N, C-alpha and C positions, 0 to 999 in steps of 0.2 A: 636469733633466723632461722632456728630450724621451727621456731612455735610460729615464727610467720608464712614461713613456706607451707607449714599443717595448717594455717589459716586462709592461707589463700588456695591452698587444692580445695579445702572446704567447702570454701565460698564458688568456684568454679561447677564443683560436684553438685550442686542446690541449683546453679543455673541452668547448669546440663538439665539436670531433674524437673525443672519447672520449663525450659525450653519443649523438652518432651511430654510433659502432661497437654500444653499450649497447643503444641502441634496434633497429639492426639484427640485434644479435645475441639478443635476446630476442624480434623477430619470426622468425627463423631458427629459435627453438626453440621456438615458439606452433605453428609452421605445422609444422612434425616431429612434433608432439604428435596436432594432428591428423587428419595425414597418415597417421600408424601406428593411430590407432583405426578409421580410415574401413578400410585395408585389413583387422584384426581384423574389424571387421562383417562383409568382403565375405567372409570365411571362414565364415559363414554358425555361428560358435560361438556367438554370443548366441542362435540361435533357439529348440532345446529347453527344454522347457517346463520340464525338470528341472533341467537350467543354472540358469535364471531363479532356481525358488524355492529353490536351494543358495544362491546369489546373496542373496535376503534374508531365508534364516536365517541368513548371516556378518554379515548389519548388525545382523540381531536380537541377537547372540549378542555382537556391538562395543559396542553399546550396553548393555546388560544388564551385560555383566564388567567395564566400564570406567563404570558410571553413577557412582563417586566420584568418577572424574576429571572426566568433563563437572562435577557439580555446583560441582566446584573451580575450575574452567578456568573459567565463567562466572559464578559469586562475583570472580573476577579482574577480571572485563570487566564486569559489572553492580553487582555487590556484591548479588546479590539471594539471599535464603533458600536455602540449598543442597537441603532436604527440596521445596520447592517447585518447585523445579526439575525434579526426580525427578520429584514427581507429574505436572507440567503438560507438561514437556520431553518427559523421557525416553521418561515413561505415555504420550504420546501417536505417539509412534513405533515403539514395542511394538505399542501396538495396531494401529494403521496398517499395521506387518507381517502379524499377525496376519489382519487381514481382506483384504488381498488376497492372501495363503495358500491363507483358504479358499475364494474366489470366482475364483482367476488361471484355474483349469482352463476351466471355463464361460464365463467372457471369450474366451477364446482361439478357439474352437469358431469355425468356420465358422456365419454368421447366415444362413441359405436366406432367400430374397427370391421374393417370388409373380410367376408372369410372366401371373397369367391376364389376358385379355383385351389383352395386349402385340400391338401392330401388326404388331410384329417377325418374333417367335416364340412362340407360347404355349405352347407344349410345351418348351420349353428347359429347363431348369436353371439357375438364379443362385442365387449365394451371396457374402455380403460375408467378402473374407480380411483379416485381422487382422495386419497385418505391424509389423514396426517401422518406425521413419523412419533411423532410422542414429546418426550423432555427434551429441549434445545437449550444450548446452554450460548447465552449470546457475549461475545469481548469486541468490547468498541473502543476504539481509539481517545486522544486525548485533544487534536488539531479543530477538529470538528463536534463536542463532546456532546451535544443538544441530538440533531440530525446525523449522525454518524450511529447512534444509539436508536434511535427511535424508525430510522429508515429501517434496516432489518426486521427491528421488533415487530414491522405491519405486515410485513408477509407471513410473519413466522403464527402471527396469532391470527392472521386473518387463512391460513391453511390447515388452522385447528391445534396447532401446540402448545404445550403449556412454555414457558421460559424464564429462567434465572440468568439474571444480566448482570454481568462483571464491569462496569466502568471504567476509566482510565482513573487512578489515583496520581496523575500528574495534573489533572485538573480537578482537585477536588470540593471547591465550590461546587459546581455543576454535577458531579458525580453524588453529594449529598443530599442534592434539590432534585436530582433523580430518584433517589431513596427512597426520602420524604413523602413525595407524591404519590411512588407507586406502592408505596404503604399503603399509606390514607386510601386508595381507591380500589385496591385488586386484594383478593386472598393469594395469600403469596402461596398457596397452593399451585394456581396457577400463574402469576407473576410476581416473581421477587427478585431483590436486588441485593447481591454483595460485594460489597468494598473493601481495599486494601489492594496491596500491592505483591510482590512473587510469592509469597509465604503463599498467603488465600488464593493467587490464580493457580498455582505449583497443586495445592490441595484440591484446587476445584478437579483440575484436570486427572486428580485419579481416578473421580468416579466415571462411570458408565453410561454415557447420553446415547439418545437415537440421533441426533446431528448438533456440531458447532461451528457455529459461524463467526469467524474473526475477520475484522479490518487492522492493520497496524503492518509490523513489515515484516520481511522475509526471515529475519530470524525466529524473532518467538513462532512464527509460523510453521517453522521447521520440528518446536519443542511440542507444537499442539498435535502434528499432521504424527509424530512418533506418540503419545499418549494416546491420540485415538486410535493409533495402530493395533493398540495393546487389547481393543472392544470392537474390532474392524467398524469402528465409526465413521459415518460419511463426512468429509466437512467442505463446507465453503467460505474460501479465503480469497480477500481483496487486502491486494499487497502493493495494488500503485503501480510507478515506475518509470523510463524516463518519458519525458515529451518534448520531442524536439520541432524550433519553430524552424521552415525552410522560408525565407527570403528571396526570392527572383528579384530581375530586374527591374522588373515591371512593374513591382509594388509599387503601392503608396507609400511612402516609407513613414508620413505623420499619424496616420491610420494604424499603421506595424505598432508602431512606438506607444501608441496611446494602448491597443491588445495588451501590448505585451506588457509594458506596466501596470495592468489593469489585472491579468494573471499573475505575474510574477511577484508584485508586492503585496497583492493582496493577504492576509495574513502571515505577513512578511516569510513569505513563501514557504510560509505549512498546510499546501496541500498538495495532495496526489496526485493533481495533475497541472501542477506550477511548470510553466516552461524551462526545462532541464538546459537546455543551450541553444543556440541559434547557428544554422549553415543557409552562410550566405557569401556572397564572392567579396574579394580584397578592395575592392573596387567601392561596394556599399559600407563597408565594416565604419568608416568616420561617420559617415550619412547619419547612419541609424543610430550611431553612439552618441552623436549630438542630441539627435531629436527624442532620445531616452530621457536624455538627458535633462531636457528642458520639460519633456512630462512631467517627470516626476518632480518636476520645482513647483511648477503646474498645481499637480496632484497634492503634496507635503508642506511644500513653501520650501524657505531658507532653510527652515530650523526644524526636519523632519520630527524629530526626539519631542518636540511642544504639538504635532499635531496630531487631532483626537482620530484622524483616518489611519495614524502610523500604528499598528500590535504591537510586542513584545513577542522575543522567544519563550519558549513555554517556561523551561527551567534553567539554569546556569550550566547544569550539563551540556544541555542542548546550543549552550551560546557558545560554550568552549569548543565545540566541535563545529563551529561555522566557519567560512575562513578568513583568514584577516585581511585587515583594511586594504594592508600592501598586496595581498595579494588578489584581493578585490580589483583595485586600481590598477593593480598589470591587468588581469580581463578582463579590460574597459567595461567599467560603470556595471559591474556583479555580472555580466554575461558574457559568455565561455565561447568567442567567434568562431568555425570552424572555414576553410576555404571548400567551397564546393566545387568540385572538380567533374569535369565531363568522364563520361566512361572509357572514351577514347586517350584521354591526355593521362588517366590513370593505369592505360593498362600499359602506355607508352613509358610512364617512368617506372614502373614495377620491373617493364623487361630490360631497361637500362640497367637498374639496379643488379637484377639476376645477371647482367651479362657482366656485371663490373665483380661478382662475385666469383664470378665463372673464368677472370682471366688470372684473381688472385690464387684461386682455388691450383689453378694448371701451373701456372710459376712456382708456389710454392713443392706441388708434389716435383718437378720438373729436376726444382733445386736438390732438394732430397734423395734424386733418383731413382724416383718410383715410375710405375706404371700410373696412367691414369687415362680413365674412360671417361668419354663427355656424352653424356645421351641426349637424343636430337631434342630438341623442344623448340616449336612455333614462335612461340613469342620471343626470343632469343635468337632465333635465324634471323626474323623479319625485322630484330631489332641492328643486328650485325652487321645489314646487308643496309639497313637506312641510315647507319651512323658509317660506313664506309669503316670499319672496323674489322671485314671480315678477313685475318691476317693468320697465319702459322701462330698455332698457341690455341685460336681460340676459333677455329672450323669447329661445327657441329660436326652428330653422328659416328665419330670417327674413332682410333684408338690412339693416344699420344704416346710417344717412350721417350726417356731422360734421354736428353742428349748434352747432362753433361752443365748444361749453361741453364740458367735463371731465365 
C-alpha cells in the first residue's frame, strides 16, 4: 500500500511539474507574439492608408473566395443553414469592409478644432490627429463565429493597429478555418490567431495590450476588465442584453408573429438581440400565441428537428441551461408574456398594497402595546379615501398609541 501511495504521489508531482512547464511555455509564447507585434507596429508599417486598405481588401477576398468553406464550418459548429450564413454573416462582413473602404480616407484626416476665444492662444492652429493605438487583442464569440470576429477586426485594421485574434473554442471548425486563412494571408506580426480555451485566454490576458475588444457575456467581461485594469488598458465590450417586444392592441398580429418567429428562432435564439420577452395585454395573449404557433409550423414544419432551417444549441452545457419543455409550455410557446398596465393602474395597485401593509403593521404594533408612528403618504392617503377605509387605526400623518386591542 505504501508503494502504491508513493507511486501515485510521484505521478501527481510529475503531472503538476509538466503542467507548470506547459503554462510557462504558453506564457512565453504569447509574450513573444505580443512583443513581436509591438515591434512591428513601432516600425510604422501599419500607418499608411494604402496598406490599411490593402489589408481590408485581402480580408474581403478571403471571405468571398472561401464562402463555401465558412458556411460548411459554421454548419458543423451550429448546424445552421448554409445559405443563411452566407447572407447574414458573410454578406455583413463584405458590407462592413465596403463601408470602411468608402469612408476611411475621410475618417483618417486631421480634424480642425476652432481656437476662437481661447484664453491661451486664439491665433493658434489646432486639430485632432487620428493615430492608431497599437497591439489589439480581439476575443470573439461562438454564436456568429465569422461575422463577430471580422466585424471588429475591420475597424482595428482600418485604424492602423495590429491584432491578435482569440476565436471561441466552442466553434472549433470555424476557429480552425479562421486561423488557417489568417496564417496563409498575413504576417503574424500584423495579424495572428491564437486558438484554445480558458487556459489560453487566461495566459493571453496576462499580457499588456493597447486595447482589448470582446463580444460575449458579462461574467467573462468582468475577468477581462480586471486583467485590463492592471495595465490601464482600454476595453470595448459588447455584451448583448434584454430585448423586450411590446405588442399593442392595434398591432397586426400575423405580421407580429412572423417577425417574432424570424428573430427569436433564428440560430435557435443564440443571438444577442433575440427577443427575450413580450409585453402585451391579457386579451392579446391567446391570439398572439396561436399566431406564433402557426408561423412556427409554417417556417419549420411539423418536425422542426428535420428542418434544414432549424439550427442547434452549440453544446451540451448550453443545452442543459435552456428551460425544460414543460416550463416552455407553461410560458406559452417559449415566450414569456407580461401584462402591460397603465401607469395609473400600477400606481393604484401599489398604493393599495402599501395601505394593506400599513394596516397590518398598525394592528401588530397595537397588539404588542407599542407606540407606532405612521408617516404621511400621498399615495396611501388618496387610496384610503378612494376605498372608503379611512377608519381609526389607518389615518395618516398621526401618532397611534396602544389601546390594548388589536
